[in-house]
Backbone of each chain as ProteinMPNN parsed JSONL, in Angstrom:
{"seq_chain_A": "MSFEEKSTWITALSLGVVNGWYFARILAEVTRVEADAIVYQGSLLVTLAISVVLIVIGHIVVAIANPKAADQTDERDRDIERRGEYFGGYVLGSASLLVLGLAIVEVDHFWIAHAILAGLILSELVSAVTKIVAYRRGF", "coords_chain_A": {"N_chain_A": [[84.658, 49.187, -94.125], [82.915, 49.352, -90.715], [81.57, 52.824, -89.478], [83.37, 52.534, -86.422], [85.854, 51.793, -86.992], [87.057, 52.341, -88.809], [87.109, 55.207, -87.582], [89.223, 53.491, -85.584], [91.072, 53.351, -87.079], [92.398, 55.342, -87.993], [92.564, 57.085, -85.075], [94.908, 55.304, -84.382], [96.894, 55.306, -86.993], [97.573, 59.045, -86.82], [97.74, 59.363, -83.976], [100.199, 56.906, -83.954], [101.982, 57.991, -86.049], [102.541, 60.709, -85.791], [103.201, 61.315, -82.826], [105.381, 59.082, -83.019], [106.995, 60.277, -84.651], [107.581, 62.611, -82.758], [108.465, 61.186, -80.715], [110.981, 60.559, -81.654], [112.877, 61.978, -82.898], [112.888, 63.627, -80.14], [114.407, 61.677, -78.606], [117.007, 61.305, -80.001], [117.432, 64.678, -79.424], [118.322, 63.426, -76.736], [121.108, 61.703, -76.816], [122.727, 64.132, -77.573], [121.994, 65.901, -75.357], [121.829, 67.106, -71.848], [119.479, 65.661, -69.499], [117.874, 66.861, -68.306], [118.479, 69.597, -68.591], [116.818, 69.488, -71.262], [114.482, 71.917, -72.923], [111.447, 70.192, -73.135], [108.11, 71.193, -73.241], [107.515, 72.789, -74.387], [107.291, 71.587, -76.77], [105.549, 68.671, -76.226], [103.43, 69.491, -76.095], [102.546, 70.78, -78.061], [102.9, 68.844, -80.269], [101.009, 67.061, -79.3], [98.686, 67.638, -79.262], [98.618, 68.935, -81.872], [98.195, 66.152, -82.216], [94.861, 65.423, -81.673], [94.344, 66.571, -83.058], [94.618, 65.611, -85.86], [93.198, 63.823, -85.675], [89.738, 65.023, -85.246], [90.228, 66.363, -87.562], [90.326, 64.02, -89.005], [87.914, 62.167, -88.114], [85.96, 63.732, -89.541], [86.468, 63.548, -91.739], [85.286, 61.481, -92.781], [83.434, 61.529, -91.67], [81.464, 62.804, -93.163], [82.408, 62.169, -95.546], [80.43, 59.863, -95.797], [77.58, 59.544, -94.391], [75.26, 59.172, -93.447], [76.251, 56.707, -91.688], [77.704, 57.32, -90.787], [78.825, 57.43, -87.14], [77.219, 55.18, -86.095], [76.863, 52.849, -83.903], [76.991, 49.102, -82.934], [76.065, 46.762, -81.475], [78.284, 44.302, -81.851], [80.119, 46.604, -82.24], [80.198, 48.187, -79.733], [81.368, 45.51, -78.678], [84.203, 45.164, -79.112], [85.489, 47.504, -78.959], [85.688, 47.428, -76.205], [86.987, 45.224, -75.753], [89.714, 45.984, -76.79], [89.519, 48.598, -75.037], [90.753, 46.061, -73.305], [93.034, 45.157, -73.452], [94.471, 46.995, -73.271], [94.561, 48.666, -71.083], [95.764, 46.864, -70.126], [98.416, 47.737, -70.9], [98.261, 50.17, -70.122], [98.014, 50.281, -67.585], [100.901, 48.46, -67.041], [102.403, 50.937, -67.075], [102.5, 52.437, -66.155], [103.788, 52.056, -63.292], [105.596, 50.968, -64.067], [105.818, 54.554, -63.72], [105.766, 54.911, -61.877], [108.163, 53.688, -60.373], [109.501, 55.187, -61.193], [109.451, 57.733, -60.448], [109.55, 57.211, -57.395], [111.444, 56.572, -57.467], [113.161, 59.72, -57.725], [114.109, 60.474, -60.689], [115.229, 62.756, -63.156], [112.181, 64.832, -63.959], [111.386, 65.495, -66.88], [112.592, 62.288, -67.771], [109.593, 60.993, -66.33], [107.944, 62.295, -67.085], [108.016, 61.655, -69.636], [107.631, 58.599, -69.585], [105.211, 58.251, -69.596], [103.443, 59.616, -71.236], [104.673, 57.818, -73.359], [103.493, 55.699, -72.024], [101.051, 56.381, -72.373], [100.606, 56.549, -75.572], [101.389, 54.078, -76.21], [99.749, 52.742, -75.25], [96.844, 52.653, -76.258], [98.193, 51.812, -78.997], [97.196, 49.287, -79.303], [94.885, 49.19, -78.595], [93.948, 49.879, -80.728], [95.329, 48.225, -82.44], [94.477, 45.338, -81.341], [91.418, 46.144, -81.809], [91.181, 46.119, -84.546], [92.5, 44.088, -85.256], [90.555, 42.483, -84.305], [88.396, 43.127, -85.88], [88.945, 42.536, -88.939], [89.904, 39.752, -88.764], [88.279, 38.503, -87.063], [87.095, 37.525, -83.41]], "CA_chain_A": [[84.939, 50.002, -93.1], [81.968, 49.554, -90.538], [82.866, 53.627, -88.301], [83.766, 52.686, -85.596], [87.311, 50.273, -87.546], [87.737, 53.647, -90.099], [87.591, 55.605, -85.965], [90.432, 53.332, -84.989], [92.116, 53.438, -87.474], [92.206, 57.258, -87.963], [93.376, 57.199, -84.178], [95.729, 55.084, -84.69], [97.386, 55.913, -87.317], [97.079, 59.592, -86.14], [98.411, 59.127, -82.924], [101.639, 56.481, -84.293], [103.588, 59.664, -87.017], [103.135, 62.21, -84.664], [103.907, 60.671, -81.993], [106.36, 58.634, -83.073], [108.157, 61.477, -84.757], [107.775, 63.077, -80.988], [110.07, 60.54, -80.192], [111.933, 59.976, -82.738], [113.613, 63.741, -82.471], [113.67, 64.094, -78.711], [115.8, 61.191, -78.404], [118.036, 61.986, -80.336], [117.466, 65.649, -78.872], [118.504, 62.673, -75.317], [121.875, 61.772, -76.819], [123.766, 65.082, -77.118], [122.152, 66.639, -74.787], [121.796, 66.316, -70.666], [117.782, 64.841, -69.984], [117.446, 67.89, -67.455], [118.401, 70.471, -69.937], [115.973, 70.353, -72.175], [112.797, 71.986, -72.375], [110.785, 69.518, -73.963], [107.169, 71.133, -72.207], [106.094, 72.939, -75.444], [106.729, 70.176, -77.912], [104.711, 68.335, -76.526], [101.858, 69.784, -75.951], [102.397, 71.016, -79.504], [102.867, 67.069, -80.21], [99.638, 65.976, -78.419], [97.453, 69.204, -79.654], [98.639, 68.141, -83.692], [97.032, 64.34, -83.13], [94.168, 65.905, -81.813], [93.351, 68.139, -84.668], [94.29, 65.527, -87.402], [91.892, 63.245, -85.113], [89.625, 65.046, -85.726], [89.741, 66.246, -89.041], [90.077, 62.638, -89.702], [86.859, 61.896, -88.07], [84.782, 64.72, -89.784], [86.838, 64.132, -93.079], [84.889, 60.419, -92.652], [81.261, 60.817, -91.891], [81.495, 64.002, -94.711], [81.736, 61.061, -96.833], [78.785, 58.556, -94.984], [76.698, 60.663, -93.183], [73.991, 57.709, -92.887], [77.235, 55.554, -91.619], [79.028, 57.83, -89.299], [78.143, 57.174, -85.435], [76.634, 54.589, -86.016], [77.659, 51.525, -83.024], [76.081, 47.738, -82.318], [76.987, 46.001, -80.463], [80.252, 44.224, -82.291], [81.958, 47.949, -82.376], [80.706, 48.343, -78.822], [82.241, 43.996, -77.781], [85.167, 45.009, -79.674], [85.38, 48.225, -77.78], [85.316, 46.568, -74.347], [88.435, 44.498, -76.219], [90.883, 46.568, -77.191], [89.752, 49.017, -73.977], [90.739, 45.282, -71.616], [94.188, 45.097, -73.176], [95.693, 48.903, -73.79], [94.417, 48.314, -70.114], [97.02, 46.108, -69.126], [99.583, 47.877, -71.23], [98.371, 51.915, -68.629], [98.882, 50.154, -65.956], [102.542, 49.219, -66.925], [103.813, 51.6, -67.909], [102.045, 53.306, -64.531], [103.839, 51.298, -62.552], [107.097, 52.171, -64.608], [106.002, 56.027, -63.564], [105.79, 54.822, -59.949], [109.299, 53.546, -59.458], [110.47, 56.202, -61.707], [109.438, 59.181, -59.697], [109.929, 56.064, -56.145], [113.321, 57.243, -56.996], [113.466, 60.816, -58.554], [114.35, 60.237, -62.022], [114.08, 63.829, -63.424], [110.273, 64.955, -65.102], [111.811, 65.073, -68.221], [111.599, 61.686, -67.939], [109.138, 60.627, -66.037], [106.426, 62.812, -67.989], [108.418, 60.517, -71.625], [107.387, 57.701, -69.531], [103.427, 58.912, -69.111], [102.929, 60.13, -72.715], [104.513, 56.595, -74.502], [102.457, 54.675, -71.617], [99.509, 56.413, -73.455], [100.872, 56.093, -77.07], [101.2, 52.273, -76.186], [97.796, 51.833, -75.076], [95.37, 53.262, -77.326], [98.021, 51.292, -79.916], [98.039, 48.249, -78.412], [94.117, 49.065, -78.231], [94.019, 50.105, -81.367], [95.898, 47.33, -83.098], [93.746, 44.872, -81.149], [90.66, 46.442, -81.652], [91.488, 45.906, -85.724], [92.622, 42.434, -85.587], [88.552, 41.584, -83.948], [87.174, 43.01, -87.186], [89.296, 42.328, -89.82], [89.661, 37.964, -88.156], [87.2, 37.616, -86.081], [87.122, 37.019, -81.795]], "C_chain_A": [[83.508, 50.137, -92.114], [82.443, 51.737, -89.686], [83.285, 53.239, -87.895], [85.259, 51.794, -85.574], [87.838, 51.62, -88.397], [87.597, 54.925, -89.018], [89.176, 55.542, -86.029], [91.682, 53.216, -85.598], [92.847, 55.259, -88.092], [93.317, 57.87, -86.493], [94.269, 56.778, -84.098], [96.953, 55.39, -85.679], [98.155, 57.891, -86.709], [98.695, 59.909, -84.937], [100.387, 58.505, -82.768], [102.517, 57.755, -84.663], [103.189, 60.388, -86.112], [103.792, 61.756, -83.349], [105.312, 60.444, -81.845], [107.756, 59.788, -83.11], [108.868, 61.972, -83.932], [109.181, 62.859, -80.706], [111.408, 60.451, -80.188], [113.324, 61.087, -82.607], [113.483, 63.607, -80.859], [114.701, 62.882, -77.854], [116.454, 61.054, -79.02], [118.26, 63.218, -79.714], [118.859, 65.115, -77.874], [120.245, 62.209, -75.365], [122.742, 62.665, -77.075], [123.784, 66.483, -75.85], [121.456, 66.431, -73.049], [118.843, 66.34, -70.383], [117.05, 66.774, -69.036], [117.495, 69.565, -68.112], [117.151, 69.724, -71.031], [114.526, 70.779, -72.567], [112.317, 71.298, -73.559], [108.551, 70.133, -73.65], [107.091, 71.986, -73.936], [106.024, 72.229, -76.802], [106.425, 69.169, -77.875], [104.046, 68.368, -76.471], [101.846, 69.911, -77.493], [102.14, 68.968, -80.377], [101.309, 66.389, -80.169], [98.595, 66.861, -78.815], [97.345, 68.894, -81.422], [97.659, 66.41, -83.371], [96.067, 64.387, -82.468], [93.11, 66.517, -82.918], [93.512, 66.843, -85.394], [93.738, 64.353, -87.136], [91.014, 63.578, -85.939], [89.014, 65.393, -86.903], [89.491, 64.825, -88.978], [88.591, 61.927, -89.526], [85.263, 62.619, -89.198], [84.98, 64.09, -90.899], [85.638, 62.219, -92.881], [83.676, 60.285, -92.434], [80.802, 61.92, -92.796], [80.667, 62.769, -96.044], [80.715, 59.32, -96.769], [78.235, 58.845, -94.288], [75.937, 59.681, -92.137], [74.746, 56.755, -91.339], [77.704, 56.2, -89.843], [77.669, 57.67, -88.202], [77.26, 56.686, -85.36], [77.34, 52.994, -85.284], [77.23, 50.296, -82.968], [77.435, 47.633, -81.5], [77.895, 45.133, -80.457], [80.642, 44.977, -81.986], [81.837, 47.234, -80.258], [81.874, 46.473, -78.013], [83.307, 44.785, -78.243], [85.889, 45.821, -78.914], [86.221, 48.033, -77.482], [86.577, 46.152, -74.606], [89.172, 45.378, -76.645], [90.571, 47.37, -75.717], [90.719, 47.747, -72.479], [92.525, 45.399, -72.145], [95.359, 46.884, -73.931], [94.958, 48.743, -72.032], [95.766, 48.156, -68.702], [98.527, 46.55, -69.845], [100.034, 49.369, -70.11], [98.482, 51.278, -67.634], [99.904, 49.107, -65.691], [102.771, 49.751, -67.028], [103.088, 52.936, -66.696], [102.715, 53.477, -63.774], [105.445, 52.046, -62.705], [106.937, 53.853, -63.748], [106.231, 56.12, -62.49], [106.761, 54.483, -59.373], [109.904, 54.562, -59.708], [110.652, 57.795, -60.498], [109.888, 58.145, -58.341], [112.146, 56.875, -56.306], [115.0, 59.016, -57.768], [114.098, 60.525, -59.575], [114.038, 61.988, -62.075], [112.956, 64.125, -64.018], [110.638, 65.197, -66.358], [111.746, 63.679, -68.53], [110.418, 60.537, -67.334], [108.108, 61.559, -66.974], [107.006, 62.401, -69.74], [107.885, 59.763, -71.449], [105.834, 57.406, -69.157], [103.27, 58.599, -70.46], [103.189, 58.52, -73.615], [103.956, 55.436, -73.93], [101.72, 54.713, -72.911], [99.309, 56.281, -74.808], [99.998, 55.29, -76.394], [99.914, 52.32, -76.026], [97.112, 51.922, -75.522], [96.078, 52.789, -78.825], [97.852, 50.419, -79.97], [96.002, 48.217, -78.683], [93.933, 48.976, -79.579], [93.897, 48.99, -81.907], [94.245, 45.551, -82.657], [92.341, 45.208, -81.567], [90.465, 45.442, -83.975], [92.154, 44.477, -86.192], [90.968, 42.002, -85.679], [88.286, 41.824, -85.235], [87.468, 42.493, -87.948], [89.785, 40.308, -89.857], [88.613, 37.783, -87.343], [87.452, 37.802, -84.416], [86.325, 36.192, -81.441]], "O_chain_A": [[82.764, 51.015, -92.552], [83.627, 51.911, -89.394], [84.312, 53.031, -88.543], [85.74, 51.26, -84.574], [89.044, 51.803, -88.559], [88.023, 55.939, -89.569], [90.038, 56.391, -86.256], [92.818, 53.066, -85.148], [93.879, 55.8, -88.49], [94.296, 58.615, -86.548], [95.085, 57.596, -83.674], [98.012, 55.725, -85.148], [99.278, 57.868, -86.206], [99.849, 60.333, -85.005], [101.339, 58.978, -82.147], [103.367, 58.35, -84.001], [104.192, 60.728, -85.484], [104.97, 61.976, -83.068], [106.161, 61.0, -81.15], [108.729, 60.076, -82.413], [110.098, 62.028, -83.893], [110.239, 63.469, -80.551], [112.381, 60.347, -79.441], [114.481, 60.843, -82.264], [114.627, 63.398, -80.454], [115.447, 63.056, -76.89], [117.043, 60.096, -78.519], [119.399, 63.221, -79.247], [119.957, 65.671, -77.872], [120.851, 62.256, -74.295], [123.873, 62.227, -76.866], [124.58, 67.358, -75.508], [120.558, 65.592, -72.965], [117.763, 66.735, -70.821], [116.064, 67.472, -69.272], [116.629, 70.436, -68.031], [117.497, 70.602, -71.821], [113.561, 70.016, -72.509], [112.603, 71.609, -74.716], [107.737, 69.257, -73.943], [106.313, 71.372, -74.666], [105.13, 72.23, -77.648], [106.621, 68.397, -78.813], [103.396, 67.355, -76.728], [101.137, 69.141, -78.141], [101.189, 68.329, -80.828], [100.748, 65.514, -80.829], [97.46, 66.503, -78.502], [96.316, 68.69, -82.065], [96.829, 65.813, -84.057], [95.797, 63.207, -82.242], [91.962, 66.743, -83.301], [92.388, 66.573, -85.819], [93.63, 63.596, -88.101], [90.944, 63.071, -87.058], [87.904, 65.078, -87.332], [88.314, 64.474, -88.893], [88.076, 61.273, -90.433], [84.137, 62.188, -89.444], [83.924, 63.824, -91.473], [84.731, 62.964, -93.253], [82.916, 59.375, -92.766], [79.629, 61.864, -93.165], [79.671, 62.551, -96.734], [80.523, 58.287, -97.409], [78.373, 58.291, -93.197], [75.918, 59.463, -90.925], [74.151, 56.317, -90.354], [77.883, 55.863, -88.672], [76.44, 57.721, -88.251], [76.302, 57.183, -84.768], [78.079, 52.218, -85.889], [76.127, 50.83, -82.85], [78.576, 47.955, -81.169], [78.488, 44.912, -79.401], [81.661, 44.799, -81.318], [82.58, 46.476, -79.634], [82.756, 46.452, -77.155], [83.459, 45.513, -77.262], [86.799, 45.373, -78.216], [87.344, 48.209, -77.955], [87.448, 46.567, -73.842], [88.696, 45.159, -77.759], [91.351, 46.922, -74.876], [91.132, 48.08, -71.368], [93.318, 45.717, -71.259], [96.286, 47.361, -74.585], [95.423, 48.436, -73.13], [96.253, 48.586, -67.657], [99.579, 45.983, -69.552], [101.095, 49.691, -69.574], [99.115, 51.745, -66.686], [100.049, 48.699, -64.538], [103.972, 49.621, -67.265], [103.349, 54.138, -66.662], [102.78, 54.581, -63.233], [106.108, 52.905, -62.122], [107.945, 54.293, -63.194], [106.779, 57.08, -61.949], [106.839, 54.65, -58.155], [110.721, 55.059, -58.934], [111.562, 58.486, -60.041], [111.082, 58.406, -58.198], [113.17, 57.273, -55.751], [116.184, 59.255, -58.006], [115.177, 60.115, -59.148], [113.137, 62.554, -61.456], [112.773, 63.31, -64.922], [109.667, 64.945, -67.072], [110.986, 63.419, -69.464], [110.351, 59.398, -67.796], [107.428, 60.811, -67.677], [106.477, 62.8, -70.777], [107.237, 59.385, -72.425], [105.428, 56.438, -68.515], [102.996, 57.463, -70.846], [102.316, 58.036, -74.335], [103.787, 54.393, -74.562], [101.611, 53.969, -73.886], [98.225, 55.987, -75.312], [98.814, 55.359, -76.064], [99.086, 51.861, -76.812], [96.27, 51.055, -75.287], [95.414, 52.986, -79.842], [98.385, 50.043, -81.014], [95.641, 47.083, -79.0], [93.691, 47.808, -79.884], [92.783, 48.482, -82.04], [93.447, 45.022, -83.43], [91.836, 44.104, -81.771], [89.781, 44.492, -84.356], [92.226, 44.001, -87.325], [90.334, 41.467, -86.589], [87.923, 40.857, -85.905], [86.638, 41.645, -88.276], [89.943, 39.721, -90.927], [88.197, 36.662, -87.047], [88.427, 38.547, -84.321], [86.318, 35.802, -80.273]]}, "seq_chain_B": "MAKQTKVTNAIRALRFQADEMTQAELAEQVGVTRQTVIAIEKGRYSPSLEVAFKIARVFGVPLEEVFQYPEE", "coords_chain_B": {"N_chain_B": [[96.32, 33.931, -84.198], [92.883, 34.18, -84.742], [90.291, 32.922, -82.277], [87.913, 30.702, -84.507], [84.334, 31.0, -84.145], [82.215, 28.393, -83.134], [79.957, 28.596, -84.302], [77.78, 27.468, -86.892], [75.549, 29.145, -89.535], [73.1, 29.794, -91.818], [72.727, 31.985, -93.455], [73.28, 33.705, -95.119], [72.044, 32.366, -97.924], [69.726, 31.566, -96.278], [68.621, 34.962, -97.212], [69.688, 35.183, -99.586], [67.003, 32.705, -100.979], [64.535, 35.125, -99.485], [63.4, 37.168, -101.741], [66.298, 37.351, -102.177], [67.212, 39.39, -100.221], [69.384, 41.829, -99.382], [72.418, 42.19, -97.641], [72.495, 44.686, -97.189], [69.908, 45.533, -96.525], [68.951, 43.572, -94.848], [70.318, 44.163, -92.32], [69.583, 46.53, -91.205], [67.569, 46.255, -90.458], [67.928, 44.207, -88.103], [68.903, 46.43, -86.86], [71.779, 46.262, -87.107], [75.227, 46.697, -87.563], [75.994, 46.826, -91.634], [78.587, 45.893, -91.767], [78.409, 44.127, -89.287], [76.814, 42.616, -90.0], [77.598, 40.577, -92.636], [80.05, 40.153, -91.51], [79.04, 38.116, -88.943], [77.794, 36.266, -91.205], [80.575, 35.708, -92.298], [81.557, 33.968, -89.764], [83.055, 35.673, -88.409], [81.962, 36.222, -86.172], [79.834, 36.479, -83.379], [77.36, 36.13, -82.518], [74.955, 38.246, -80.504], [72.365, 36.54, -78.448], [69.751, 38.506, -78.674], [70.176, 39.391, -80.806], [70.419, 37.251, -82.577], [67.948, 36.21, -82.021], [66.414, 38.041, -83.271], [67.224, 38.391, -85.437], [66.33, 35.92, -86.807], [63.644, 36.28, -86.697], [63.18, 38.178, -88.719], [63.655, 36.816, -91.232], [61.69, 34.804, -90.434], [61.58, 32.848, -89.008], [62.474, 28.865, -86.873], [64.777, 29.658, -84.379], [67.097, 27.829, -85.24], [66.829, 27.301, -87.229], [68.023, 28.866, -88.274], [70.919, 30.505, -87.491], [73.025, 27.187, -86.295], [74.776, 24.972, -84.311], [77.834, 22.332, -84.109], [77.517, 18.811, -83.037], [78.786, 17.879, -79.915]], "CA_chain_B": [[95.426, 34.144, -84.876], [91.618, 34.343, -83.365], [89.768, 32.057, -82.275], [86.161, 31.601, -84.83], [83.753, 30.57, -83.172], [82.123, 27.441, -83.768], [78.269, 28.66, -84.737], [77.602, 28.43, -88.097], [74.409, 29.985, -89.898], [73.141, 29.609, -93.491], [71.65, 33.076, -93.218], [73.178, 34.315, -96.549], [70.856, 31.537, -98.334], [68.109, 32.065, -96.437], [68.583, 36.051, -97.395], [68.54, 34.993, -101.473], [66.074, 33.472, -100.715], [64.113, 35.462, -98.803], [63.294, 37.548, -102.454], [67.841, 38.286, -102.133], [67.376, 40.474, -99.441], [70.736, 42.195, -99.559], [73.036, 42.356, -96.23], [72.801, 46.452, -96.574], [68.629, 45.635, -95.804], [69.557, 42.53, -93.055], [71.438, 44.435, -91.541], [68.37, 47.854, -91.01], [66.063, 44.446, -89.979], [67.603, 43.824, -87.19], [69.504, 46.902, -86.38], [73.195, 46.155, -86.26], [75.757, 46.918, -89.149], [76.029, 45.939, -92.41], [79.48, 45.041, -91.437], [78.474, 42.822, -88.771], [75.939, 41.293, -90.722], [78.906, 39.865, -93.055], [80.691, 39.131, -90.815], [78.355, 37.014, -88.692], [78.311, 35.137, -92.55], [81.257, 34.511, -92.23], [81.734, 33.501, -88.885], [83.462, 36.264, -87.296], [81.517, 37.549, -85.021], [78.89, 36.287, -83.58], [75.782, 37.744, -82.882], [74.637, 37.927, -79.003], [71.211, 35.3, -78.105], [69.087, 38.844, -78.785], [69.853, 40.129, -82.259], [70.56, 36.297, -83.166], [66.848, 35.294, -82.52], [66.079, 38.9, -84.369], [67.028, 37.754, -87.855], [65.315, 34.73, -86.649], [61.886, 36.754, -86.633], [63.413, 38.919, -90.313], [62.987, 35.652, -91.935], [60.209, 34.047, -89.86], [62.002, 30.63, -89.117], [63.056, 28.402, -86.111], [66.521, 29.824, -84.348], [68.254, 26.602, -85.69], [67.138, 27.288, -88.316], [69.589, 30.061, -88.675], [72.234, 29.194, -86.665], [73.75, 25.877, -86.216], [76.717, 24.513, -83.764], [77.557, 21.676, -83.511], [77.3, 17.654, -81.549], [80.28, 17.371, -79.133]], "C_chain_B": [[93.895, 33.383, -83.72], [90.807, 32.689, -83.539], [88.15, 31.963, -83.202], [85.435, 30.475, -83.995], [82.837, 29.358, -84.092], [80.47, 26.981, -84.322], [78.504, 28.538, -86.388], [76.168, 28.715, -88.598], [74.236, 29.62, -91.136], [71.838, 31.04, -93.227], [72.021, 34.056, -94.831], [72.578, 33.152, -97.931], [69.457, 32.246, -98.015], [68.37, 34.15, -97.039], [68.436, 36.354, -99.258], [66.743, 34.138, -101.654], [64.922, 34.269, -100.127], [64.289, 37.127, -100.023], [64.789, 37.937, -102.236], [68.08, 39.344, -101.646], [69.49, 41.129, -99.418], [71.248, 42.127, -98.129], [72.619, 43.48, -95.239], [70.942, 46.211, -95.587], [67.969, 45.0, -94.271], [69.937, 43.524, -92.325], [70.113, 45.873, -90.376], [67.869, 46.89, -90.223], [66.16, 44.775, -88.965], [68.463, 44.57, -86.548], [71.099, 47.536, -85.655], [73.554, 47.095, -88.203], [75.661, 46.281, -90.126], [77.357, 45.747, -92.073], [79.304, 44.129, -90.742], [77.757, 41.369, -89.247], [77.128, 40.014, -91.597], [79.844, 39.426, -91.893], [80.082, 37.702, -89.239], [78.269, 35.931, -89.588], [79.112, 34.363, -91.933], [81.845, 33.974, -91.049], [82.769, 34.64, -88.136], [83.541, 36.492, -86.185], [79.672, 37.049, -84.49], [77.741, 36.452, -82.654], [75.673, 36.773, -80.939], [73.106, 36.948, -79.356], [69.835, 37.192, -79.035], [69.39, 39.089, -79.923], [69.756, 38.59, -82.823], [68.952, 36.226, -83.602], [65.254, 37.069, -83.442], [66.333, 38.347, -85.233], [66.463, 36.54, -88.016], [63.788, 35.205, -87.891], [61.744, 36.817, -87.709], [62.655, 37.548, -90.682], [61.66, 34.008, -91.666], [60.511, 32.68, -89.524], [62.541, 30.697, -87.801], [64.617, 29.512, -86.146], [67.301, 28.734, -85.266], [68.531, 26.824, -86.605], [67.902, 28.411, -88.958], [70.27, 29.981, -88.869], [72.218, 27.531, -85.548], [74.741, 25.042, -85.277], [76.148, 22.523, -83.955], [77.758, 20.444, -81.899], [78.939, 17.516, -80.993], [80.735, 16.244, -79.664]], "O_chain_B": [[93.803, 32.663, -82.726], [90.76, 31.804, -84.394], [87.257, 32.761, -82.916], [85.839, 29.465, -83.419], [82.744, 29.336, -85.319], [79.941, 25.905, -84.6], [79.22, 29.299, -87.039], [75.407, 28.369, -87.694], [75.195, 29.083, -91.69], [70.639, 31.037, -92.951], [71.266, 34.818, -95.435], [72.972, 33.511, -99.041], [68.621, 32.912, -98.625], [67.23, 34.107, -97.501], [67.73, 37.092, -99.945], [65.721, 34.606, -102.155], [63.943, 33.678, -100.585], [64.965, 38.078, -99.631], [64.795, 39.151, -102.035], [68.818, 40.211, -102.115], [70.523, 40.46, -99.458], [70.339, 41.985, -97.312], [72.449, 43.628, -94.029], [70.735, 46.568, -94.427], [67.244, 45.351, -93.341], [69.475, 43.302, -91.206], [69.991, 45.935, -89.152], [67.924, 47.104, -89.012], [65.284, 45.426, -88.396], [69.053, 43.994, -85.635], [71.503, 48.302, -84.78], [72.962, 47.595, -89.16], [75.278, 45.119, -89.983], [77.218, 44.524, -92.084], [79.823, 43.075, -91.11], [77.858, 40.149, -89.122], [77.364, 38.874, -91.197], [80.193, 38.279, -91.613], [80.702, 36.73, -88.807], [78.531, 34.792, -89.201], [79.017, 33.274, -91.368], [82.88, 33.369, -91.329], [83.278, 34.202, -87.105], [84.428, 36.798, -85.389], [78.632, 37.257, -85.114], [77.714, 37.565, -82.129], [75.982, 35.695, -80.432], [72.839, 36.707, -80.533], [69.123, 36.846, -79.978], [68.295, 38.954, -80.469], [68.889, 38.539, -83.695], [68.527, 36.192, -84.757], [64.088, 37.103, -83.837], [65.498, 37.718, -85.883], [66.124, 36.079, -89.106], [63.274, 34.857, -88.954], [60.863, 36.183, -88.29], [61.472, 37.26, -90.503], [61.179, 33.016, -92.214], [59.853, 31.658, -89.718], [62.984, 31.733, -87.305], [65.272, 29.961, -87.086], [68.189, 29.148, -86.012], [69.638, 26.793, -87.144], [68.232, 28.582, -90.131], [70.766, 29.573, -89.919], [71.629, 27.105, -84.555], [75.58, 24.396, -85.905], [75.117, 21.85, -83.954], [77.953, 20.646, -80.701], [79.946, 17.14, -81.592], [81.774, 15.737, -79.24]]}, "name": "protein", "num_of_chains": 2, "seq": "MSFEEKSTWITALSLGVVNGWYFARILAEVTRVEADAIVYQGSLLVTLAISVVLIVIGHIVVAIANPKAADQTDERDRDIERRGEYFGGYVLGSASLLVLGLAIVEVDHFWIAHAILAGLILSELVSAVTKIVAYRRGFMAKQTKVTNAIRALRFQADEMTQAELAEQVGVTRQTVIAIEKGRYSPSLEVAFKIARVFGVPLEEVFQYPEE"}
């Protein structure tokens, strides 16, 4: 695997696992308590911080394992990155429209915050899956 | 299912003829990653024109000896 492909896996797995766990917990919470009564801010920020830390550590480990290959990108990496961003962008755009709708009807900020977060995470995951398929199968 | 490129190539054969050049060695001379050379050989990636020319230059042969495109 090229460094960039490994980077994609690290990002996808870190975001997927950490945020998947967070959403599972928060959705369980919402079935028991009213959304506007949930104090989610701390957990959400900690979740994001953990995601970032895992991603950074993952990249450091991969870079140390093969220093020469680290940060090597070529035209194929750039083409695949562009392709990933393209599809991820669709998801982000759709999520943004959804959030706009939520804001217009003035739902509790709990839902708006989580809709935005879900949009961001999903768009990163879609981007990563697109890239991994392009790396493995070609495009 | 990803669409495969119609471009085929003779890079593997050319490498073996060139003193059994490795994919890594070719990659370094052309300025791409080893994984990209692998992807090109397997028809999973169509390189840019510039990279295609660089590969041909490494082997010292014309472009169409490296890359082939089927007649319609």
